[in-house]
N, C-alpha and C positions, 0 to 999 in steps of 0.2 A: 459596470463599476469595477475598477481595478483596486485590489487590496494590497496594502504594504505588508507582505508576509514577514519581513525582517523584524517586525514588532512581535511576532509570535515565535521567534527562534527559542529553542530550549523548552518549549511547552509540548505537552503530549497532545497529539491529534489523532482522531479517528476519521478515516476517509471512507465514505460510501462510494463505491465505484460504479460506473456504467458497466454494461456487460463486458466481462473479461473471463475467459475460460482457461483452465489448465488441464494437464493430463498427469496421472500418476499410475505407476505400475504396481500391482499387488497380487495377492492370492485370490482376490475376488475375480469372478468371471474367467477362471483358468488362465491367469497371467495375461489377459487382454487388457488394454488400457481402460482405466476407469476415469471418466470425465467428471470434473467438479467445477462449480462456479466460484470464483474468488470475488467476494462481495465487499469485504472490508480490508483495509490496511491500517494498522495502528502502530504508532511509534513516536519518538521524540523528533520534532522538526529540527534538523541541523543546518539546512540551507534552503534557499529559495532561488530559483532561476526564472528567466523569462518563459521557459518551456514547461516548468513543473516544480514539484517539491521533492526534497531529499529527506527521507526519514531514517532514523536509526532504531532498530528493533532487535530484540533478542529472542532466540528460539533454540531449544535444546542446548543451552549454555554456550551459544555462539552469538556474536553480534553481527547483524546484517545491515547494510545500507540499501535502501529501497528507493528508487526514483519513480515517481508517479507523475506522468504528463498531465497537464491541466485538462486535456481533451478526455481523459479517462475518469475525471473526478465529477461525481454527481453532487456530493454534499460533504462538508467538513465540520467536525465537532472539535472544539478546542477546549482542553482541560486547564 
C-alpha cells in the first residue's frame, strides 16, 4: 500500500528506523570511536519524495533537514 505523504506535511512525525549506526568521538575509551545506534528520527515533515521523507528538526539551537530513505524506515508515528 502506498501512502500519500503530502497529506501529512507540516505534522510532527517520529520514525523508528531499521538498523542504522553512527560513530562519535569522545573522552570515553581514551578517544577511540564510540558506536551508538540511531533508532529514532523526530521532526516536522516538510517534504515527501519517491525515495523518502524530509524532516526539519532542531538540536542545540540549530535547524537541521534530515532525509530518511523509505528503505530505512521501520515504523512512523504521526502527531
